[in-house]
PQR file of N, CA, C, O and H, with PARSE charges and radii, in Angstrom:
ATOM      1  N   MET A   1       0.585  -1.171  -0.242 -0.4000 1.5000
ATOM      2  CA  MET A   1      -0.302  -0.066  -0.043 -0.0000 2.0000
ATOM      3  C   MET A   1       0.789   1.265   0.142  0.5500 1.7000
ATOM      4  O   MET A   1       1.911   1.081   0.612 -0.5500 1.4000
ATOM      5  N   ALA A   2       0.434   2.270  -0.177 -0.4000 1.5000
ATOM      6  CA  ALA A   2       1.164   3.523  -0.405 -0.0000 2.0000
ATOM      7  C   ALA A   2       1.212   3.931   0.869  0.5500 1.7000
ATOM      8  O   ALA A   2       0.386   3.794   1.772 -0.5500 1.4000
ATOM      9  H   ALA A   2      -0.478   2.420  -0.559  0.4000 1.0000
ATOM     10  N   ALA A   3       2.409   4.517   0.849 -0.4000 1.5000
ATOM     11  CA  ALA A   3       2.850   5.576   2.207 -0.0000 2.0000
ATOM     12  C   ALA A   3       1.590   6.383   2.149  0.5500 1.7000
ATOM     13  O   ALA A   3       0.985   6.779   1.153 -0.5500 1.4000
ATOM     14  H   ALA A   3       3.080   4.628   0.116  0.4000 1.0000
ATOM     15  N   GLY A   4       1.189   6.624   4.018 -0.4000 1.5000
ATOM     16  CA  GLY A   4      -0.119   7.460   4.288 -0.0000 2.0000
ATOM     17  C   GLY A   4      -0.798   7.101   3.931  0.5500 1.7000
ATOM     18  O   GLY A   4      -1.377   7.824   3.120 -0.5500 1.4000
ATOM     19  H   GLY A   4       1.681   6.302   4.827  0.4000 1.0000
ATOM     20  N   SER A   5      -1.232   6.065   4.101 -0.4000 1.5000
ATOM     21  CA  SER A   5      -2.354   5.129   3.792 -0.0000 2.0000
ATOM     22  C   SER A   5      -3.074   5.014   4.595  0.5500 1.7000
ATOM     23  O   SER A   5      -2.575   5.121   5.715 -0.5500 1.4000
ATOM     24  H   SER A   5      -0.762   5.478   4.760  0.4000 1.0000
ATOM     25  N   LYS A   6      -4.894   4.690   4.534 -0.4000 1.5000
ATOM     26  CA  LYS A   6      -5.388   5.120   5.953 -0.0000 2.0000
ATOM     27  C   LYS A   6      -5.421   3.617   6.874  0.5500 1.7000
ATOM     28  O   LYS A   6      -5.320   3.478   8.092 -0.5500 1.4000
ATOM     29  H   LYS A   6      -5.300   4.602   3.624  0.4000 1.0000
ATOM     30  N   TYR A   7      -5.616   2.481   5.704 -0.4000 1.5000
ATOM     31  CA  TYR A   7      -5.047   1.102   6.272 -0.0000 2.0000
ATOM     32  C   TYR A   7      -4.133   0.437   6.092  0.5500 1.7000
ATOM     33  O   TYR A   7      -3.625   0.452   4.971 -0.5500 1.4000
ATOM     34  H   TYR A   7      -5.698   2.594   4.714  0.4000 1.0000
ATOM     35  N   ALA A   8      -3.620  -0.339   7.060 -0.4000 1.5000
ATOM     36  CA  ALA A   8      -2.363  -0.971   7.013 -0.0000 2.0000
ATOM     37  C   ALA A   8      -2.515  -2.217   7.962  0.5500 1.7000
ATOM     38  O   ALA A   8      -3.418  -2.612   8.700 -0.5500 1.4000
ATOM     39  H   ALA A   8      -4.033  -0.351   7.970  0.4000 1.0000
ATOM     40  N   ILE A   9      -1.048  -2.748   7.583 -0.4000 1.5000
ATOM     41  CA  ILE A   9      -1.622  -4.657   8.229 -0.0000 2.0000
ATOM     42  C   ILE A   9      -0.045  -4.500   9.298  0.5500 1.7000
ATOM     43  O   ILE A   9       0.984  -3.896   8.996 -0.5500 1.4000
ATOM     44  H   ILE A   9      -0.315  -2.427   6.984  0.4000 1.0000
ATOM     45  N   LYS A  10      -0.274  -5.091  10.278 -0.4000 1.5000
ATOM     46  CA  LYS A  10       0.800  -4.847  11.486 -0.0000 2.0000
ATOM     47  C   LYS A  10       0.807  -6.769  12.040  0.5500 1.7000
ATOM     48  O   LYS A  10      -0.131  -7.456  12.444 -0.5500 1.4000
ATOM     49  H   LYS A  10      -1.110  -5.582  10.524  0.4000 1.0000
ATOM     50  N   ILE A  11       2.228  -7.119  11.828 -0.4000 1.5000
ATOM     51  CA  ILE A  11       2.343  -8.343  12.155 -0.0000 2.0000
ATOM     52  C   ILE A  11       2.863  -8.626  13.364  0.5500 1.7000
ATOM     53  O   ILE A  11       3.994  -8.143  13.315 -0.5500 1.4000
ATOM     54  H   ILE A  11       2.990  -6.561  11.500  0.4000 1.0000
ATOM     55  N   VAL A  12       2.674  -9.234  14.659 -0.4000 1.5000
ATOM     56  CA  VAL A  12       3.297  -9.517  15.674 -0.0000 2.0000
ATOM     57  C   VAL A  12       3.549 -10.827  15.899  0.5500 1.7000
ATOM     58  O   VAL A  12       2.778 -11.678  15.457 -0.5500 1.4000
ATOM     59  H   VAL A  12       1.755  -9.627  14.698  0.4000 1.0000
ATOM     60  N   GLN A  13       4.510 -11.116  16.516 -0.4000 1.5000
ATOM     61  CA  GLN A  13       5.327 -12.458  17.077 -0.0000 2.0000
ATOM     62  C   GLN A  13       4.762 -12.432  18.510  0.5500 1.7000
ATOM     63  O   GLN A  13       4.679 -11.364  19.115 -0.5500 1.4000
ATOM     64  H   GLN A  13       5.137 -10.424  16.874  0.4000 1.0000
ATOM     65  N   GLU A  14       4.370 -13.611  19.065 -0.4000 1.5000
ATOM     66  CA  GLU A  14       4.112 -14.024  20.583 -0.0000 2.0000
ATOM     67  C   GLU A  14       4.444 -15.002  20.903  0.5500 1.7000
ATOM     68  O   GLU A  14       3.679 -15.871  20.484 -0.5500 1.4000
ATOM     69  H   GLU A  14       4.437 -14.479  18.574  0.4000 1.0000
ATOM     70  N   ASP A  15       5.600 -15.545  21.727 -0.4000 1.5000
ATOM     71  CA  ASP A  15       5.751 -16.684  21.572 -0.0000 2.0000
ATOM     72  C   ASP A  15       6.484 -17.212  20.105  0.5500 1.7000
ATOM     73  O   ASP A  15       7.433 -16.707  19.506 -0.5500 1.4000
ATOM     74  H   ASP A  15       6.220 -14.838  22.067  0.4000 1.0000
ATOM     75  N   SER A  16       5.452 -18.746  19.676 -0.4000 1.5000
ATOM     76  CA  SER A  16       5.636 -18.936  18.686 -0.0000 2.0000
ATOM     77  C   SER A  16       4.466 -18.928  17.812  0.5500 1.7000
ATOM     78  O   SER A  16       4.257 -19.535  16.762 -0.5500 1.4000
ATOM     79  H   SER A  16       4.680 -19.156  20.162  0.4000 1.0000
ATOM     80  N   ILE A  17       3.583 -17.915  18.634 -0.4000 1.5000
ATOM     81  CA  ILE A  17       2.508 -17.854  17.630 -0.0000 2.0000
ATOM     82  C   ILE A  17       2.436 -16.176  16.904  0.5500 1.7000
ATOM     83  O   ILE A  17       2.927 -15.188  17.448 -0.5500 1.4000
ATOM     84  H   ILE A  17       3.753 -17.422  19.487  0.4000 1.0000
ATOM     85  N   TRP A  18       1.781 -16.170  15.710 -0.4000 1.5000
ATOM     86  CA  TRP A  18       1.682 -14.954  14.890 -0.0000 2.0000
ATOM     87  C   TRP A  18       0.440 -14.336  15.103  0.5500 1.7000
ATOM     88  O   TRP A  18      -0.545 -15.054  15.278 -0.5500 1.4000
ATOM     89  H   TRP A  18       1.382 -16.973  15.268  0.4000 1.0000
ATOM     90  N   THR A  19       0.331 -13.063  15.115 -0.4000 1.5000
ATOM     91  CA  THR A  19      -1.048 -12.495  15.164 -0.0000 2.0000
ATOM     92  C   THR A  19      -1.047 -11.229  14.028  0.5500 1.7000
ATOM     93  O   THR A  19      -0.112 -10.429  14.055 -0.5500 1.4000
ATOM     94  H   THR A  19       1.131 -12.480  14.973  0.4000 1.0000
ATOM     95  N   ALA A  20      -2.116 -11.088  13.048 -0.4000 1.5000
ATOM     96  CA  ALA A  20      -2.065 -10.447  11.914 -0.0000 2.0000
ATOM     97  C   ALA A  20      -3.257  -9.310  12.515  0.5500 1.7000
ATOM     98  O   ALA A  20      -4.294  -9.636  13.093 -0.5500 1.4000
ATOM     99  H   ALA A  20      -2.876 -11.738  13.027  0.4000 1.0000
ATOM    100  N   ASP A  21      -2.739  -7.677  12.164 -0.4000 1.5000
ATOM    101  CA  ASP A  21      -3.773  -6.905  12.586 -0.0000 2.0000
ATOM    102  C   ASP A  21      -3.868  -6.229  11.177  0.5500 1.7000
ATOM    103  O   ASP A  21      -2.976  -6.176  10.331 -0.5500 1.4000
ATOM    104  H   ASP A  21      -1.897  -7.412  11.695  0.4000 1.0000
ATOM    105  N   ILE A  22      -5.388  -5.624  11.089 -0.4000 1.5000
ATOM    106  CA  ILE A  22      -5.253  -4.655  10.041 -0.0000 2.0000
ATOM    107  C   ILE A  22      -5.498  -3.635  10.581  0.5500 1.7000
ATOM    108  O   ILE A  22      -6.539  -3.666  11.235 -0.5500 1.4000
ATOM    109  H   ILE A  22      -6.113  -5.668  11.776  0.4000 1.0000
ATOM    110  N   THR A  23      -4.713  -2.286  10.585 -0.4000 1.5000
ATOM    111  CA  THR A  23      -5.079  -0.790  11.500 -0.0000 2.0000
ATOM    112  C   THR A  23      -5.814  -0.221  10.594  0.5500 1.7000
ATOM    113  O   THR A  23      -5.797  -0.498   9.395 -0.5500 1.4000
ATOM    114  H   THR A  23      -3.867  -2.260  10.053  0.4000 1.0000
ATOM    115  N   ARG A  24      -6.559   0.683  11.185 -0.4000 1.5000
ATOM    116  CA  ARG A  24      -6.949   1.981  10.792 -0.0000 2.0000
ATOM    117  C   ARG A  24      -6.780   3.043  11.023  0.5500 1.7000
ATOM    118  O   ARG A  24      -7.234   3.172  12.159 -0.5500 1.4000
ATOM    119  H   ARG A  24      -6.573   0.908  12.159  0.4000 1.0000
ATOM    120  N   ARG A  25      -6.169   4.563  10.494 -0.4000 1.5000
ATOM    121  CA  ARG A  25      -5.766   5.375  10.833 -0.0000 2.0000
ATOM    122  C   ARG A  25      -7.106   6.760  11.205  0.5500 1.7000
ATOM    123  O   ARG A  25      -7.452   7.549  10.325 -0.5500 1.4000
ATOM    124  H   ARG A  25      -5.800   4.458   9.570  0.4000 1.0000
ATOM    125  N   VAL A  26      -7.557   6.787  12.326 -0.4000 1.5000
ATOM    126  CA  VAL A  26      -8.506   7.363  12.589 -0.0000 2.0000
ATOM    127  C   VAL A  26      -8.231   8.962  12.542  0.5500 1.7000
ATOM    128  O   VAL A  26      -8.845   9.909  12.051 -0.5500 1.4000
ATOM    129  H   VAL A  26      -7.276   6.146  13.041  0.4000 1.0000
ATOM    130  N   SER A  27      -7.099   8.835  13.235 -0.4000 1.5000
ATOM    131  CA  SER A  27      -6.901  11.066  13.023 -0.0000 2.0000
ATOM    132  C   SER A  27      -5.028  10.364  13.186  0.5500 1.7000
ATOM    133  O   SER A  27      -4.555   9.252  13.421 -0.5500 1.4000
ATOM    134  H   SER A  27      -6.600   8.066  13.634  0.4000 1.0000
ATOM    135  N   ARG A  28      -4.347  11.988  12.855 -0.4000 1.5000
ATOM    136  CA  ARG A  28      -3.120  12.168  12.547 -0.0000 2.0000
ATOM    137  C   ARG A  28      -2.646  11.178  13.961  0.5500 1.7000
ATOM    138  O   ARG A  28      -1.956  10.173  13.786 -0.5500 1.4000
ATOM    139  H   ARG A  28      -4.731  12.891  12.664  0.4000 1.0000
ATOM    140  N   LYS A  29      -3.076  11.572  15.266 -0.4000 1.5000
ATOM    141  CA  LYS A  29      -2.357  10.709  16.352 -0.0000 2.0000
ATOM    142  C   LYS A  29      -3.113   9.050  16.684  0.5500 1.7000
ATOM    143  O   LYS A  29      -2.564   8.023  17.081 -0.5500 1.4000
ATOM    144  H   LYS A  29      -3.636  12.388  15.409  0.4000 1.0000
ATOM    145  N   GLU A  30      -4.378   9.283  16.379 -0.4000 1.5000
ATOM    146  CA  GLU A  30      -4.727   7.764  16.732 -0.0000 2.0000
ATOM    147  C   GLU A  30      -4.839   6.523  15.576  0.5500 1.7000
ATOM    148  O   GLU A  30      -4.889   6.670  14.355 -0.5500 1.4000
ATOM    149  H   GLU A  30      -4.824  10.118  16.056  0.4000 1.0000
ATOM    150  N   VAL A  31      -4.858   5.414  16.248 -0.4000 1.5000
ATOM    151  CA  VAL A  31      -4.798   4.057  14.990 -0.0000 2.0000
ATOM    152  C   VAL A  31      -5.685   3.249  15.724  0.5500 1.7000
ATOM    153  O   VAL A  31      -5.844   3.358  16.940 -0.5500 1.4000
ATOM    154  H   VAL A  31      -4.818   5.294  17.240  0.4000 1.0000
ATOM    155  N   ILE A  32      -6.263   2.440  15.005 -0.4000 1.5000
ATOM    156  CA  ILE A  32      -6.810   1.373  15.632 -0.0000 2.0000
ATOM    157  C   ILE A  32      -7.482   0.100  15.030  0.5500 1.7000
ATOM    158  O   ILE A  32      -8.095  -0.033  13.971 -0.5500 1.4000
ATOM    159  H   ILE A  32      -6.134   2.351  14.017  0.4000 1.0000
ATOM    160  N   VAL A  33      -7.212  -0.722  15.936 -0.4000 1.5000
ATOM    161  CA  VAL A  33      -7.239  -2.071  15.306 -0.0000 2.0000
ATOM    162  C   VAL A  33      -8.994  -2.441  14.221  0.5500 1.7000
ATOM    163  O   VAL A  33     -10.101  -2.609  14.733 -0.5500 1.4000
ATOM    164  H   VAL A  33      -6.714  -0.613  16.796  0.4000 1.0000
ATOM    165  N   SER A  34      -8.820  -2.455  13.403 -0.4000 1.5000
ATOM    166  CA  SER A  34     -10.053  -2.925  12.258 -0.0000 2.0000
ATOM    167  C   SER A  34     -10.504  -4.492  12.428  0.5500 1.7000
ATOM    168  O   SER A  34     -11.631  -4.954  12.608 -0.5500 1.4000
ATOM    169  H   SER A  34      -7.921  -2.319  12.987  0.4000 1.0000
ATOM    170  N   LYS A  35      -9.158  -5.192  12.300 -0.4000 1.5000
ATOM    171  CA  LYS A  35      -9.489  -6.857  12.176 -0.0000 2.0000
ATOM    172  C   LYS A  35      -8.485  -7.071  12.598  0.5500 1.7000
ATOM    173  O   LYS A  35      -7.451  -6.417  12.463 -0.5500 1.4000
ATOM    174  H   LYS A  35      -8.243  -4.816  12.154  0.4000 1.0000
ATOM    175  N   THR A  36      -8.775  -8.608  13.517 -0.4000 1.5000
ATOM    176  CA  THR A  36      -7.023  -9.014  13.747 -0.0000 2.0000
ATOM    177  C   THR A  36      -7.515 -10.624  13.958  0.5500 1.7000
ATOM    178  O   THR A  36      -8.660 -10.914  14.305 -0.5500 1.4000
ATOM    179  H   THR A  36      -9.615  -9.139  13.627  0.4000 1.0000
ATOM    180  N   LYS A  37      -6.695 -11.390  13.751 -0.4000 1.5000
ATOM    181  CA  LYS A  37      -6.695 -12.628  13.720 -0.0000 2.0000
ATOM    182  C   LYS A  37      -5.411 -13.322  14.139  0.5500 1.7000
ATOM    183  O   LYS A  37      -4.406 -12.970  13.522 -0.5500 1.4000
ATOM    184  H   LYS A  37      -5.765 -11.154  13.469  0.4000 1.0000
ATOM    185  N   SER A  38      -5.266 -14.271  15.105 -0.4000 1.5000
ATOM    186  CA  SER A  38      -4.027 -14.893  15.818 -0.0000 2.0000
ATOM    187  C   SER A  38      -3.917 -16.213  15.624  0.5500 1.7000
ATOM    188  O   SER A  38      -4.753 -16.583  14.800 -0.5500 1.4000
ATOM    189  H   SER A  38      -6.082 -14.557  15.606  0.4000 1.0000
ATOM    190  N   GLY A  39      -3.335 -16.965  15.973 -0.4000 1.5000
ATOM    191  CA  GLY A  39      -2.792 -18.451  15.565 -0.0000 2.0000
ATOM    192  C   GLY A  39      -1.783 -19.125  14.344  0.5500 1.7000
ATOM    193  O   GLY A  39      -1.747 -20.273  13.899 -0.5500 1.4000
ATOM    194  H   GLY A  39      -2.656 -16.665  16.642  0.4000 1.0000
ATOM    195  N   PHE A  40      -1.138 -18.137  14.068 -0.4000 1.5000
ATOM    196  CA  PHE A  40      -0.390 -18.526  12.979 -0.0000 2.0000
ATOM    197  C   PHE A  40       0.749 -19.130  12.875  0.5500 1.7000
ATOM    198  O   PHE A  40       1.627 -18.690  13.617 -0.5500 1.4000
ATOM    199  H   PHE A  40      -1.168 -17.205  14.430  0.4000 1.0000
ATOM    200  N   ALA A  41       1.045 -20.062  12.145 -0.4000 1.5000
ATOM    201  CA  ALA A  41       2.497 -20.861  12.783 -0.0000 2.0000
ATOM    202  C   ALA A  41       3.327 -19.989  12.314  0.5500 1.7000
ATOM    203  O   ALA A  41       4.137 -19.814  13.224 -0.5500 1.4000
ATOM    204  H   ALA A  41       0.332 -20.420  11.542  0.4000 1.0000
ATOM    205  N   ASN A  42       3.674 -19.182  11.225 -0.4000 1.5000
ATOM    206  CA  ASN A  42       4.633 -18.291  10.650 -0.0000 2.0000
ATOM    207  C   ASN A  42       4.256 -17.264  10.102  0.5500 1.7000
ATOM    208  O   ASN A  42       3.095 -17.251   9.692 -0.5500 1.4000
ATOM    209  H   ASN A  42       3.015 -19.324  10.486  0.4000 1.0000
ATOM    210  N   GLU A  43       5.042 -16.161   9.930 -0.4000 1.5000
ATOM    211  CA  GLU A  43       5.053 -14.931   9.519 -0.0000 2.0000
ATOM    212  C   GLU A  43       4.326 -14.703   7.729  0.5500 1.7000
ATOM    213  O   GLU A  43       3.737 -13.773   7.178 -0.5500 1.4000
ATOM    214  H   GLU A  43       5.984 -16.172  10.263  0.4000 1.0000
ATOM    215  N   ALA A  44       4.695 -15.883   7.355 -0.4000 1.5000
ATOM    216  CA  ALA A  44       4.231 -15.924   6.249 -0.0000 2.0000
ATOM    217  C   ALA A  44       2.655 -15.810   5.962  0.5500 1.7000
ATOM    218  O   ALA A  44       2.031 -14.972   5.311 -0.5500 1.4000
ATOM    219  H   ALA A  44       5.174 -16.639   7.802  0.4000 1.0000
ATOM    220  N   GLU A  45       2.186 -17.049   6.739 -0.4000 1.5000
ATOM    221  CA  GLU A  45       0.833 -16.761   6.662 -0.0000 2.0000
ATOM    222  C   GLU A  45       0.235 -16.203   6.982  0.5500 1.7000
ATOM    223  O   GLU A  45      -0.833 -16.146   6.372 -0.5500 1.4000
ATOM    224  H   GLU A  45       2.692 -17.730   7.268  0.4000 1.0000
ATOM    225  N   ALA A  46       0.415 -15.382   8.131 -0.4000 1.5000
ATOM    226  CA  ALA A  46      -0.254 -13.710   8.825 -0.0000 2.0000
ATOM    227  C   ALA A  46      -0.474 -13.178   7.746  0.5500 1.7000
ATOM    228  O   ALA A  46      -1.573 -12.942   7.246 -0.5500 1.4000
ATOM    229  H   ALA A  46       1.283 -15.428   8.626  0.4000 1.0000
ATOM    230  N   GLN A  47       0.869 -12.896   7.205 -0.4000 1.5000
ATOM    231  CA  GLN A  47       0.885 -12.119   6.166 -0.0000 2.0000
ATOM    232  C   GLN A  47      -0.078 -12.089   4.825  0.5500 1.7000
ATOM    233  O   GLN A  47      -0.615 -11.124   4.280 -0.5500 1.4000
ATOM    234  H   GLN A  47       1.762 -13.087   7.612  0.4000 1.0000
ATOM    235  N   GLU A  48      -0.104 -13.516   4.483 -0.4000 1.5000
ATOM    236  CA  GLU A  48      -0.899 -13.902   3.414 -0.0000 2.0000
ATOM    237  C   GLU A  48      -2.544 -13.335   4.029  0.5500 1.7000
ATOM    238  O   GLU A  48      -3.151 -12.401   3.505 -0.5500 1.4000
ATOM    239  H   GLU A  48       0.332 -14.299   4.926  0.4000 1.0000
ATOM    240  N   TRP A  49      -2.942 -13.953   4.962 -0.4000 1.5000
ATOM    241  CA  TRP A  49      -4.334 -13.731   5.365 -0.0000 2.0000
ATOM    242  C   TRP A  49      -4.587 -12.415   5.483  0.5500 1.7000
ATOM    243  O   TRP A  49      -5.669 -11.972   5.098 -0.5500 1.4000
ATOM    244  H   TRP A  49      -2.449 -14.712   5.388  0.4000 1.0000
ATOM    245  N   ALA A  50      -3.499 -11.494   6.106 -0.4000 1.5000
ATOM    246  CA  ALA A  50      -3.683  -9.893   6.377 -0.0000 2.0000
ATOM    247  C   ALA A  50      -3.944  -9.457   4.998  0.5500 1.7000
ATOM    248  O   ALA A  50      -5.045  -8.943   4.800 -0.5500 1.4000
ATOM    249  H   ALA A  50      -2.620 -11.853   6.419  0.4000 1.0000
ATOM    250  N   GLU A  51      -3.090  -9.572   3.958 -0.4000 1.5000
ATOM    251  CA  GLU A  51      -2.912  -8.888   2.610 -0.0000 2.0000
ATOM    252  C   GLU A  51      -4.504  -8.995   1.683  0.5500 1.7000
ATOM    253  O   GLU A  51      -5.000  -8.149   0.939 -0.5500 1.4000
ATOM    254  H   GLU A  51      -2.196  -9.989   4.118  0.4000 1.0000
ATOM    255  N   ALA A  52      -5.026 -10.358   2.069 -0.4000 1.5000
ATOM    256  CA  ALA A  52      -6.382 -10.782   1.485 -0.0000 2.0000
ATOM    257  C   ALA A  52      -7.411 -10.228   2.457  0.5500 1.7000
ATOM    258  O   ALA A  52      -8.502  -9.963   1.952 -0.5500 1.4000
ATOM    259  H   ALA A  52      -4.623 -11.045   2.674  0.4000 1.0000
ATOM    260  N   GLU A  53      -7.301 -10.057   3.446 -0.4000 1.5000
ATOM    261  CA  GLU A  53      -8.746  -9.624   3.872 -0.0000 2.0000
ATOM    262  C   GLU A  53      -8.465  -7.938   3.960  0.5500 1.7000
ATOM    263  O   GLU A  53      -9.461  -7.302   3.616 -0.5500 1.4000
ATOM    264  H   GLU A  53      -6.415 -10.272   3.856  0.4000 1.0000
ATOM    265  N   LEU A  54      -7.333  -7.124   4.342 -0.4000 1.5000
ATOM    266  CA  LEU A  54      -7.209  -5.861   3.576 -0.0000 2.0000
ATOM    267  C   LEU A  54      -7.935  -5.407   2.258  0.5500 1.7000
ATOM    268  O   LEU A  54      -8.733  -4.471   2.206 -0.5500 1.4000
ATOM    269  H   LEU A  54      -6.523  -7.641   4.622  0.4000 1.0000
ATOM    270  N   LYS A  55      -7.474  -6.355   0.986 -0.4000 1.5000
ATOM    271  CA  LYS A  55      -8.115  -6.470  -0.019 -0.0000 2.0000
ATOM    272  C   LYS A  55      -9.659  -6.381   0.182  0.5500 1.7000
ATOM    273  O   LYS A  55     -10.307  -5.387  -0.146 -0.5500 1.4000
ATOM    274  H   LYS A  55      -6.827  -7.116   1.028  0.4000 1.0000
ATOM    275  N   GLY A  56     -10.220  -7.547   0.770 -0.4000 1.5000
ATOM    276  CA  GLY A  56     -11.760  -7.123   0.552 -0.0000 2.0000
ATOM    277  C   GLY A  56     -12.510  -6.029   1.521  0.5500 1.7000
ATOM    278  O   GLY A  56     -13.464  -5.326   1.190 -0.5500 1.4000
ATOM    279  H   GLY A  56      -9.694  -8.355   1.035  0.4000 1.0000
ATOM    280  N   PHE A  57     -11.595  -6.064   3.293 -0.4000 1.5000
ATOM    281  CA  PHE A  57     -12.078  -4.903   3.812 -0.0000 2.0000
ATOM    282  C   PHE A  57     -12.369  -3.391   2.981  0.5500 1.7000
ATOM    283  O   PHE A  57     -13.432  -2.773   2.914 -0.5500 1.4000
ATOM    284  H   PHE A  57     -10.820  -6.636   3.562  0.4000 1.0000
ATOM    285  N   VAL A  58     -11.290  -3.110   2.500 -0.4000 1.5000
ATOM    286  CA  VAL A  58     -11.206  -2.003   1.429 -0.0000 2.0000
ATOM    287  C   VAL A  58     -12.229  -1.641   0.470  0.5500 1.7000
ATOM    288  O   VAL A  58     -12.828  -0.577   0.314 -0.5500 1.4000
ATOM    289  H   VAL A  58     -10.427  -3.612   2.555  0.4000 1.0000
ATOM    290  N   GLU A  59     -12.317  -2.899  -0.225 -0.4000 1.5000
ATOM    291  CA  GLU A  59     -13.332  -2.941  -1.383 -0.0000 2.0000
ATOM    292  C   GLU A  59     -14.662  -2.951  -0.624  0.5500 1.7000
ATOM    293  O   GLU A  59     -15.449  -2.178  -1.171 -0.5500 1.4000
ATOM    294  H   GLU A  59     -11.831  -3.764  -0.098  0.4000 1.0000
ATOM    295  N   ASN A  60     -15.207  -3.584   0.493 -0.4000 1.5000
ATOM    296  CA  ASN A  60     -16.176  -3.163   1.158 -0.0000 2.0000
ATOM    297  C   ASN A  60     -16.755  -1.954   1.720  0.5500 1.7000
ATOM    298  O   ASN A  60     -17.905  -1.545   1.887 -0.5500 1.4000
ATOM    299  H   ASN A  60     -14.568  -4.212   0.937  0.4000 1.0000
ATOM    300  N   GLN A  61     -15.554  -1.501   1.965 -0.4000 1.5000
ATOM    301  CA  GLN A  61     -15.696   0.119   2.895 -0.0000 2.0000
ATOM    302  C   GLN A  61     -16.167   0.939   1.734  0.5500 1.7000
ATOM    303  O   GLN A  61     -17.091   1.688   2.051 -0.5500 1.4000
ATOM    304  H   GLN A  61     -14.620  -1.833   1.829  0.4000 1.0000
ATOM    305  N   SER A  62     -15.726   1.027   0.229 -0.4000 1.5000
ATOM    306  CA  SER A  62     -15.547   1.483  -0.594 -0.0000 2.0000
ATOM    307  C   SER A  62     -17.378   1.312  -1.280  0.5500 1.7000
ATOM    308  O   SER A  62     -18.158   2.216  -1.581 -0.5500 1.4000
ATOM    309  H   SER A  62     -14.976   0.418  -0.029  0.4000 1.0000
ATOM    310  N   LYS A  63     -17.534   0.103  -1.328 -0.4000 1.5000
ATOM    311  CA  LYS A  63     -19.270  -0.331  -1.755 -0.0000 2.0000
ATOM    312  C   LYS A  63     -19.924   0.708  -0.283  0.5500 1.7000
ATOM    313  O   LYS A  63     -20.595   1.734  -0.399 -0.5500 1.4000
ATOM    314  H   LYS A  63     -16.901  -0.631  -1.084  0.4000 1.0000
ATOM    315  N   ARG A  64     -19.654   0.313   0.512 -0.4000 1.5000
ATOM    316  CA  ARG A  64     -20.630   1.287   2.185 -0.0000 2.0000
ATOM    317  C   ARG A  64     -20.376   2.947   1.407  0.5500 1.7000
ATOM    318  O   ARG A  64     -21.304   3.603   0.935 -0.5500 1.4000
ATOM    319  H   ARG A  64     -19.109  -0.521   0.606  0.4000 1.0000
ATOM    320  N   ASN A  65     -19.220   3.301   1.417 -0.4000 1.5000
ATOM    321  CA  ASN A  65     -19.167   4.860   1.136 -0.0000 2.0000
ATOM    322  C   ASN A  65     -20.151   5.015   0.042  0.5500 1.7000
ATOM    323  O   ASN A  65     -21.270   5.500   0.211 -0.5500 1.4000
ATOM    324  H   ASN A  65     -18.465   2.768   1.800  0.4000 1.0000
ATOM    325  N   LYS A  66     -19.649   4.545  -1.190 -0.4000 1.5000
ATOM    326  CA  LYS A  66     -20.791   5.012  -2.622 -0.0000 2.0000
ATOM    327  C   LYS A  66     -22.156   4.679  -2.026  0.5500 1.7000
ATOM    328  O   LYS A  66     -22.949   5.583  -2.289 -0.5500 1.4000
ATOM    329  H   LYS A  66     -18.740   4.152  -1.327  0.4000 1.0000
ATOM    330  N   LEU A  67     -22.674   3.746  -1.351 -0.4000 1.5000
ATOM    331  CA  LEU A  67     -24.085   3.560  -1.155 -0.0000 2.0000
ATOM    332  C   LEU A  67     -24.023   4.436  -0.479  0.5500 1.7000
ATOM    333  O   LEU A  67     -24.265   5.466  -1.108 -0.5500 1.4000
ATOM    334  H   LEU A  67     -22.029   3.012  -1.137  0.4000 1.0000
ATOM    335  N   ARG A  68     -23.789   4.628   0.660 -0.4000 1.5000
ATOM    336  CA  ARG A  68     -23.790   6.142   1.323 -0.0000 2.0000
ATOM    337  C   ARG A  68     -24.290   7.381   0.909  0.5500 1.7000
ATOM    338  O   ARG A  68     -25.303   7.992   1.251 -0.5500 1.4000
ATOM    339  H   ARG A  68     -23.591   3.791   1.172  0.4000 1.0000
ATOM    340  N   ASN A  69     -23.298   7.675   0.019 -0.4000 1.5000
ATOM    341  CA  ASN A  69     -23.130   8.785  -0.947 -0.0000 2.0000
ATOM    342  C   ASN A  69     -24.366   8.651  -1.750  0.5500 1.7000
ATOM    343  O   ASN A  69     -25.244   9.482  -1.519 -0.5500 1.4000
ATOM    344  H   ASN A  69     -22.476   7.179  -0.259  0.4000 1.0000
ATOM    345  N   ASP A  70     -24.574   7.822  -2.581 -0.4000 1.5000
ATOM    346  CA  ASP A  70     -25.998   7.674  -3.359 -0.0000 2.0000
ATOM    347  C   ASP A  70     -27.075   8.165  -2.814  0.5500 1.7000
ATOM    348  O   ASP A  70     -27.890   8.898  -3.375 -0.5500 1.4000
ATOM    349  H   ASP A  70     -23.860   7.146  -2.769  0.4000 1.0000
ATOM    350  N   LYS A  71     -27.113   7.740  -1.602 -0.4000 1.5000
ATOM    351  CA  LYS A  71     -28.416   8.202  -0.804 -0.0000 2.0000
ATOM    352  C   LYS A  71     -28.839   9.416  -0.450  0.5500 1.7000
ATOM    353  O   LYS A  71     -30.024   9.739  -0.365 -0.5500 1.4000
ATOM    354  H   LYS A  71     -26.451   7.144  -1.146  0.4000 1.0000
ATOM    355  N   ARG A  72     -27.686  10.277  -0.188 -0.4000 1.5000
ATOM    356  CA  ARG A  72     -27.566  11.838   0.095 -0.0000 2.0000
ATOM    357  C   ARG A  72     -28.455  12.645  -1.037  0.5500 1.7000
ATOM    358  O   ARG A  72     -28.512  13.874  -1.017 -0.5500 1.4000
ATOM    359  H   ARG A  72     -26.724  10.015  -0.257  0.4000 1.0000
TER
END
């Protein structure tokens, strides 16, 4: 994704388990986790899941935004 994007992927390792987070920048100072999943055996699996989910998440958000704007 481009630098300065609203959505990002964060991969974290805790002991031998990997966790993937999809984060969203709410404001310049605040970032929240929009979606998370843990229990991956390695970083590659977590990264693959996060990229696929992020793509679907962004597409869903754009559809919802378009529907909301069409109603106005």
